[in-house]
C-alpha positions, 0 to 999 in steps of 0.5 A: 499499499503506497501512502499519498503524502503532502510535501510536508508529510514527505519532509517528516517521513524522509527527514534525515534526523534520528528523532522527529517531533510532529505537532499539528492540528487534528486532521492534518495528517500526523498519523499518515506522516508517522506511518510513512516515517516508520516505513522509511526508517524500517527499510534500513534501521533495525526494528529494535531501534524504532519507537513510535509514541502515541498518547491515546489507545485510539491512535495506537490502534490507528497506527497498528492498522496502518502499519499492518500491510507492512507485516513486520512481526517484530514490532510490539505494541504497548498499551498507554496509561491514559486516554 
């Protein structure tokens, strides 16, 4: 599944920095950018070096659903302590 990215999302996904922080309004495409970033990093990084953080169960489930087609069985999900 190919993600359609805006220019801003592409900057996030392909950023050469190790850590990337994205803050934007609801509905702006943060989850799409984060999924694209994860896919980009997983092409070259060890899966154990990758951490994806969300601040709600809903966001975590959405990211899992979007990354599911990638089929990386070594990715693990951890529950959040608040929602």
